[in-house]
C-alpha positions as CSV (number, residue, x, y, z in Angstrom):
1,M,-32.4,30.1,-108.2
2,T,-33.1,26.8,-106.5
3,D,-31.8,28.1,-103.1
4,I,-34.0,31.2,-103.4
5,H,-37.1,29.0,-104.0
6,L,-36.1,26.7,-101.2
7,T,-35.6,29.6,-98.8
8,A,-39.0,31.0,-99.8
9,A,-40.7,27.7,-99.4
10,A,-39.2,27.1,-96.0
11,S,-40.3,30.5,-94.9
12,K,-43.9,29.8,-96.0
13,V,-43.9,26.5,-94.2
14,R,-42.9,28.1,-91.0
15,R,-45.5,30.8,-91.3
16,R,-48.4,28.5,-92.3
17,L,-47.9,25.2,-90.5
18,V,-45.9,25.9,-87.4
19,P,-48.3,28.4,-85.7
20,F,-51.2,26.1,-86.3
21,L,-49.4,23.0,-85.0
22,F,-48.2,25.1,-82.1
23,L,-51.8,26.0,-81.2
24,C,-52.9,22.3,-81.5
25,Y,-50.1,21.2,-79.2
26,I,-51.0,23.9,-76.6
27,F,-54.4,22.2,-76.2
28,A,-52.7,18.8,-76.1
29,Y,-50.2,19.7,-73.4
30,L,-52.8,21.7,-71.4
31,D,-55.2,18.7,-71.4
32,R,-52.4,16.6,-70.0
33,I,-51.2,18.8,-67.2
34,N,-54.4,20.6,-66.1
35,V,-54.9,17.8,-63.7
36,G,-52.1,19.4,-61.7
37,F,-54.3,22.4,-61.1
38,A,-57.4,20.3,-60.6
39,A,-55.5,18.6,-57.7
40,L,-55.6,21.8,-55.7
41,Q,-59.4,21.1,-55.2
42,M,-60.0,17.6,-56.5
43,N,-57.6,15.8,-54.1
44,A,-59.3,17.0,-51.0
45,A,-62.8,16.7,-52.5
46,L,-62.3,13.1,-53.5
47,G,-59.9,12.0,-50.7
48,F,-56.9,11.4,-52.9
49,S,-53.5,11.0,-51.3
50,A,-50.4,12.3,-53.2
51,E,-49.6,8.7,-54.2
52,V,-53.1,8.0,-55.6
53,Y,-53.0,11.3,-57.4
54,G,-49.5,10.7,-58.8
55,F,-50.5,7.2,-60.0
56,G,-53.6,8.5,-61.7
57,A,-51.8,11.4,-63.3
58,G,-49.0,9.1,-64.6
59,I,-51.2,6.2,-65.8
60,F,-52.0,8.4,-68.8
61,F,-48.5,7.5,-70.1
62,L,-48.9,3.7,-69.8
63,S,-51.8,3.7,-72.3
64,Y,-50.0,6.4,-74.4
65,T,-47.0,4.2,-74.6
66,A,-48.9,1.0,-75.4
67,F,-50.7,2.7,-78.4
68,E,-47.9,5.0,-79.5
69,V,-46.1,3.0,-82.3
70,P,-49.3,1.5,-83.8
71,S,-50.9,5.0,-83.9
72,N,-47.9,6.6,-85.7
73,I,-47.7,3.7,-88.2
74,I,-51.4,4.2,-89.0
75,L,-50.8,8.0,-89.3
76,A,-48.0,7.3,-91.9
77,R,-50.4,5.1,-93.9
78,V,-53.7,7.0,-93.8
79,G,-52.3,10.5,-93.7
80,A,-51.5,13.0,-91.0
81,R,-54.5,15.2,-91.6
82,R,-57.2,12.6,-90.9
83,W,-55.3,10.8,-88.1
84,I,-54.3,14.0,-86.2
85,A,-58.0,15.2,-86.5
86,R,-59.2,11.8,-85.0
87,I,-56.7,12.1,-82.1
88,M,-57.7,15.6,-81.2
89,I,-61.5,15.0,-81.4
90,T,-61.3,11.9,-79.2
91,W,-58.9,13.3,-76.6
92,G,-61.0,16.5,-76.3
93,V,-64.1,14.6,-75.6
94,I,-62.4,12.4,-73.0
95,S,-60.6,15.3,-71.4
96,A,-63.9,17.2,-70.9
97,G,-65.3,13.9,-69.5
98,M,-62.8,14.1,-66.7
99,M,-65.3,16.3,-64.9
100,L,-67.3,13.0,-64.2
101,V,-64.5,11.5,-62.0
102,R,-65.9,10.4,-58.7
103,D,-63.3,8.2,-57.1
104,A,-59.8,6.7,-57.6
105,P,-60.9,3.9,-60.0
106,T,-62.7,6.3,-62.3
107,F,-59.8,8.7,-62.1
108,Y,-57.4,6.0,-63.2
109,G,-59.8,4.8,-65.9
110,M,-60.3,8.3,-67.5
111,R,-56.6,9.1,-67.4
112,F,-55.9,5.7,-69.1
113,L,-58.5,6.5,-71.8
114,L,-57.0,9.9,-72.3
115,G,-53.6,8.5,-72.9
116,A,-54.9,6.0,-75.4
117,A,-56.8,8.7,-77.3
118,E,-53.8,11.0,-77.5
119,A,-51.2,8.3,-78.4
120,G,-49.3,9.2,-81.5
121,F,-50.1,13.0,-81.5
122,F,-46.7,14.4,-80.7
123,P,-44.5,11.9,-82.6
124,G,-47.0,12.2,-85.5
125,I,-46.4,16.0,-85.6
126,I,-42.6,15.4,-85.5
127,Y,-42.9,13.0,-88.3
128,Y,-45.1,15.4,-90.2
129,L,-42.5,18.1,-89.9
130,T,-39.8,15.9,-91.3
131,R,-41.9,15.8,-94.5
132,W,-41.8,19.6,-94.7
133,V,-38.7,21.0,-93.1
134,P,-35.1,20.5,-94.3
135,A,-32.6,19.2,-91.7
136,R,-30.7,22.4,-91.5
137,E,-33.7,24.2,-90.1
138,R,-35.3,21.4,-88.2
139,A,-34.1,22.1,-84.6
140,R,-35.4,25.7,-84.7
141,T,-38.6,24.6,-86.3
142,V,-39.2,21.8,-83.8
143,A,-38.3,24.3,-81.0
144,S,-40.8,26.8,-82.4
145,F,-43.5,24.1,-82.4
146,M,-42.5,22.8,-78.9
147,T,-42.6,26.2,-77.3
148,A,-46.3,25.2,-77.1
149,V,-45.2,23.1,-74.1
150,V,-44.0,26.1,-72.2
151,T,-46.7,28.4,-73.6
152,A,-49.3,26.0,-72.4
153,G,-47.7,26.4,-68.9
154,I,-47.6,30.2,-69.3
155,I,-51.3,30.4,-70.4
156,G,-52.6,27.4,-68.7
157,G,-51.6,28.4,-65.1
158,P,-53.6,31.6,-64.9
159,V,-56.5,30.2,-67.0
160,S,-56.8,27.0,-64.9
161,G,-56.5,29.0,-61.7
162,A,-59.3,31.4,-62.9
163,L,-61.5,28.5,-63.9
164,L,-61.1,26.9,-60.5
165,S,-62.7,30.1,-59.1
166,L,-66.0,28.9,-60.7
167,D,-66.4,26.5,-57.8
168,G,-70.1,26.0,-57.0
169,L,-71.4,27.6,-60.2
170,G,-74.3,25.5,-61.5
171,G,-73.7,22.9,-58.9
172,F,-70.3,21.9,-60.3
173,A,-66.9,22.2,-58.6
174,G,-64.3,24.5,-60.0
175,W,-62.1,21.6,-61.1
176,Q,-65.1,20.1,-63.0
177,W,-65.6,23.4,-64.9
178,M,-61.9,23.5,-65.7
179,F,-61.9,20.0,-67.3
180,L,-65.0,20.8,-69.3
181,L,-64.0,24.2,-70.6
182,E,-60.4,23.2,-71.5
183,G,-61.4,19.9,-73.2
184,I,-64.0,21.3,-75.7
185,P,-61.5,23.5,-77.7
186,A,-59.3,20.4,-78.5
187,A,-62.3,18.6,-80.1
188,V,-63.1,21.7,-82.1
189,M,-59.5,22.1,-83.3
190,G,-59.6,18.5,-84.5
191,V,-62.4,19.5,-87.0
192,V,-60.3,22.5,-88.1
193,V,-57.3,20.2,-88.8
194,L,-59.3,18.5,-91.6
195,R,-59.5,21.8,-93.5
196,V,-56.1,23.2,-92.8
197,L,-53.4,20.6,-93.1
198,D,-51.9,19.4,-96.4
199,E,-50.2,16.0,-96.4
200,S,-47.0,17.0,-98.2
201,P,-45.3,19.9,-100.1
202,A,-46.5,18.4,-103.4
203,E,-50.1,19.1,-102.4
204,A,-49.6,22.6,-101.1
205,A,-51.4,25.1,-103.3
206,W,-49.9,27.9,-101.2
207,L,-46.4,27.1,-102.6
208,T,-45.5,28.1,-106.1
209,P,-44.5,25.3,-108.5
210,A,-40.9,26.3,-108.2
211,E,-41.0,26.3,-104.4
212,R,-42.7,22.9,-104.3
213,A,-40.1,21.5,-106.7
214,A,-37.2,22.9,-104.7
215,L,-38.5,21.8,-101.3
216,T,-39.5,18.3,-102.5
217,A,-36.1,17.9,-104.1
218,R,-34.2,18.9,-101.0
219,L,-36.2,16.6,-98.8
220,A,-35.7,13.7,-101.2
221,E,-32.0,14.4,-101.4
222,E,-31.7,14.3,-97.6
223,A,-33.7,11.1,-97.4
224,S,-31.5,9.4,-100.0
225,A,-28.4,10.5,-98.2
226,G,-29.6,8.9,-94.9
227,G,-26.7,6.5,-95.0
228,D,-27.3,3.9,-92.3
229,G,-30.6,5.5,-91.3
230,A,-33.6,3.2,-90.9
231,H,-36.0,3.3,-93.8
232,A,-38.5,0.6,-92.8
233,V,-40.6,0.0,-89.7
234,G,-38.6,-3.2,-88.8
235,E,-35.3,-1.5,-89.2
236,A,-36.3,1.4,-87.0
237,L,-37.5,-0.8,-84.2
238,R,-34.2,-2.7,-84.3
239,H,-31.9,0.3,-84.6
240,R,-29.6,0.3,-81.6
241,W,-29.1,4.1,-81.4
242,L,-32.8,4.7,-81.4
243,W,-33.1,2.6,-78.3
244,V,-30.3,4.5,-76.7
245,L,-32.0,7.8,-77.6
246,A,-35.3,6.4,-76.2
247,L,-33.5,5.9,-72.9
248,V,-32.2,9.5,-73.1
249,Y,-35.7,10.7,-73.8
250,F,-37.0,8.8,-70.9
251,V,-35.6,11.4,-68.5
252,V,-37.4,14.2,-70.2
253,P,-41.0,13.1,-69.4
254,V,-39.8,12.0,-65.9
255,T,-38.9,15.6,-65.3
256,L,-41.4,17.4,-67.4
257,Y,-44.5,15.7,-65.9
258,A,-43.2,15.4,-62.4
259,F,-42.7,19.1,-62.7
260,G,-46.0,19.9,-64.5
261,F,-48.3,17.7,-62.3
262,F,-46.8,18.8,-59.0
263,L,-45.6,22.4,-59.6
264,P,-48.9,24.0,-58.3
265,Q,-48.6,21.9,-55.1
266,I,-44.9,22.7,-54.7
267,L,-45.7,26.4,-55.0
268,L,-48.6,26.1,-52.6
269,A,-46.3,24.6,-50.0
270,A,-44.0,27.7,-50.3
271,F,-46.7,30.3,-50.7
272,T,-50.3,30.2,-49.3
273,G,-52.1,31.9,-52.1
274,T,-55.3,31.6,-54.1
275,P,-55.6,29.2,-57.1
276,F,-55.3,32.1,-59.5
277,Q,-52.1,33.4,-57.7
278,I,-50.6,30.0,-57.8
279,G,-51.5,29.8,-61.5
280,V,-49.8,33.1,-62.3
281,L,-46.6,32.1,-60.4
282,S,-46.5,28.7,-62.1
283,A,-46.2,30.5,-65.5
284,L,-42.8,32.0,-64.6
285,P,-40.7,28.7,-64.9
286,Y,-42.4,28.1,-68.3
287,L,-41.4,31.6,-69.5
288,A,-37.8,30.8,-68.6
289,G,-38.2,27.5,-70.5
290,A,-39.4,29.3,-73.6
291,A,-36.4,31.6,-73.7
292,G,-34.0,28.8,-73.2
293,M,-35.6,26.5,-75.8
294,V,-35.5,29.1,-78.6
295,A,-32.0,30.4,-77.8
296,T,-30.4,26.9,-77.5
297,S,-32.1,25.6,-80.7
298,R,-31.0,28.5,-82.7
299,H,-27.4,28.1,-81.5
300,S,-27.6,24.4,-82.2
301,D,-28.8,25.0,-85.8
302,R,-26.1,27.7,-86.3
303,T,-23.3,25.4,-85.2
304,G,-24.7,22.1,-86.4
305,E,-23.9,20.5,-83.0
306,R,-26.6,18.5,-81.2
307,R,-25.3,16.2,-78.5
308,W,-23.4,18.7,-76.3
309,H,-26.4,21.0,-76.5
310,V,-28.6,18.3,-75.1
311,A,-26.1,17.2,-72.5
312,A,-25.3,20.7,-71.2
313,A,-29.0,21.6,-71.0
314,G,-29.7,18.4,-69.0
315,A,-26.9,19.3,-66.6
316,V,-28.2,22.8,-66.0
317,G,-31.7,21.4,-65.3
318,G,-30.6,18.5,-63.1
319,V,-28.4,20.7,-60.9
320,A,-31.2,23.3,-60.5
321,L,-33.7,20.6,-59.5
322,V,-31.4,19.2,-56.8
323,G,-30.7,22.7,-55.6
324,A,-34.5,23.4,-55.3
325,A,-34.7,20.6,-52.8
326,F,-32.5,22.4,-50.3
327,V,-33.9,25.9,-50.3
328,H,-36.9,27.4,-48.5
329,G,-39.2,30.2,-49.4
330,L,-41.0,31.3,-52.5
331,V,-38.3,33.4,-54.2
332,P,-35.4,30.9,-54.1
333,S,-37.7,28.0,-54.9
334,L,-39.2,29.7,-57.9
335,A,-35.8,30.9,-59.2
336,L,-34.3,27.4,-59.1
337,L,-37.4,25.8,-60.6
338,S,-37.3,28.4,-63.4
339,I,-33.7,27.5,-64.2
340,A,-34.6,23.8,-64.1
341,M,-37.3,24.3,-66.7
342,L,-35.0,26.5,-68.8
343,G,-32.5,23.6,-68.9
344,L,-35.1,20.9,-69.6
345,A,-36.9,22.8,-72.3
346,S,-33.5,23.6,-74.0
347,M,-33.0,19.9,-74.7
348,F,-36.1,19.5,-77.0
349,G,-35.0,21.0,-80.3
350,P,-31.5,19.6,-80.5
351,F,-32.6,16.2,-79.2
352,W,-35.4,15.7,-81.9
353,T,-33.1,16.9,-84.7
354,L,-30.5,14.3,-83.6
355,A,-33.1,11.6,-83.3
356,T,-34.7,12.2,-86.7
357,S,-31.3,12.0,-88.4
358,F,-31.3,8.2,-87.8
359,V,-34.6,7.4,-89.7
360,T,-36.3,8.2,-93.0
361,G,-39.5,7.2,-94.7
362,E,-42.0,5.0,-92.8
363,G,-39.1,4.1,-90.5
364,A,-39.2,7.7,-89.3
365,A,-42.8,7.3,-88.1
366,A,-42.0,4.1,-86.3
367,G,-38.7,5.3,-84.9
368,I,-40.0,8.6,-83.6
369,A,-42.9,6.8,-82.0
370,L,-40.6,4.3,-80.5
371,I,-38.5,7.0,-78.8
372,N,-41.5,8.8,-77.6
373,A,-43.2,5.6,-76.4
374,V,-40.3,4.3,-74.4
375,G,-39.5,7.8,-73.2
376,N,-43.0,8.5,-72.0
377,I,-42.9,5.6,-69.6
378,G,-41.0,8.3,-67.6
379,G,-44.3,10.3,-67.6
380,F,-45.7,7.6,-65.3
381,V,-42.5,7.1,-63.3
382,G,-41.9,10.7,-62.5
383,P,-45.3,11.7,-61.1
384,Y,-45.7,8.4,-59.2
385,A,-42.3,8.7,-57.6
386,I,-42.9,12.3,-56.5
387,G,-46.2,11.4,-55.0
388,A,-45.0,8.2,-53.3
389,L,-42.0,10.0,-51.8
390,H,-44.1,12.9,-50.6
391,D,-46.4,10.6,-48.8
392,R,-43.5,8.9,-47.0
393,T,-41.5,12.0,-46.2
394,E,-44.2,14.7,-46.1
395,S,-41.9,16.8,-48.4
396,F,-41.2,17.3,-52.1
397,S,-37.4,17.4,-51.5
398,A,-36.6,13.8,-52.0
399,G,-38.6,13.7,-55.2
400,L,-36.8,16.8,-56.6
401,I,-33.4,15.2,-55.8
402,L,-34.4,12.0,-57.5
403,V,-35.7,13.7,-60.6
404,G,-32.7,16.0,-60.8
405,F,-30.2,13.1,-60.8
406,V,-32.3,11.3,-63.4
407,L,-32.1,14.3,-65.7
408,L,-28.3,14.6,-65.1
409,A,-27.9,10.9,-66.1
410,G,-30.0,11.3,-69.3
411,G,-28.0,14.3,-70.4
412,A,-24.7,12.4,-70.0
413,L,-26.0,9.3,-71.8
414,V,-26.6,11.2,-75.1
415,L,-22.9,11.6,-75.4
416,V,-22.5,7.9,-76.3
417,V,-24.6,8.4,-79.4
418,P,-22.4,9.1,-82.5
419,D,-22.4,12.4,-84.2
420,R,-24.6,12.8,-87.2
421,D,-24.5,15.4,-90.1
422,V,-27.9,16.9,-89.5
423,G,-27.3,20.2,-91.2
424,R,-26.0,23.6,-90.2
425,G,-27.8,26.9,-90.8
């Protein structure tokens, strides 16, 4: 009967928590990358070069990295519900405030504040899921949640493109309207978090007593069987394999945000269309990414294998990015960029399931934050490198080649990490 109750509890967790967290992360990711669409108007209006824009887009990740670990430790101590709500409210307000940018220094300053406000959100959600989801289902659950990244790209492109068409309404530019109208929902969702999230299965009134007991017992059993996993904050921060995994993860933000921040401009170079048309076309790579993410994570859970799933996905994405540097025209460029996003997105679920197998307890909060913090330095490096190389070569090709080889290297590096028994569906 325990297995029946555990299955029922896991099903309820997926139905109740994952869709809501998915929606929250859509707003988070959209408020990060909408600057890529703003650039279609903002760069010319404010006189930003590609390098200035890339530095400002990427500086978000410097403050995000600086505050990542402290934020996640606070979350583990005060509770996910209150801390995630705080994060969402503050980042929503600051994101809306991006409409006030007037020059490069204010652009840098607002992006820095946005990163500080959002620090801890994603690793906080991953840590929160480890308190609800057994290891055997974690990759597919994380993938379901992280499809918000690609869904934000699918939805955000057309929506951002449409909002740019409000240019001149009420005396504001289209990019100003876009920041305002995409920032407010995040703050509203932060208030909703306070009413929706429970801290742990033990507090979930929507689970039956038998379901609560079965799920709590399974999670406790997995935590106690963690072997050499890091249980305390200090252990996690000194764990050698977590640092290797942080280096592996570094390549993901390098690629993801170089892609997200410059995709509209890359498409505009291949196709002279309206902002709305560019937004619609930009959704296609994210659609491919969503399909790859779900399929790969399900296969990873079914086989119980993680490392080769990450490595193979990185290889597919890296080769496609390098190939995209050597083609011309909209159709071949869009096809290869779609394959690149498919490979990149397919890394997420297996990677985070592998990473969370090395940590338990409060060490999980610190370890996940460590990986995300070190990795997200790549969120600065990728956009800045693309922008700087574009200004020097007047082309995105060199940047695509660089990012492609970085992704290939990260996929290969994961193979030095030892196998872990992280469950098989």
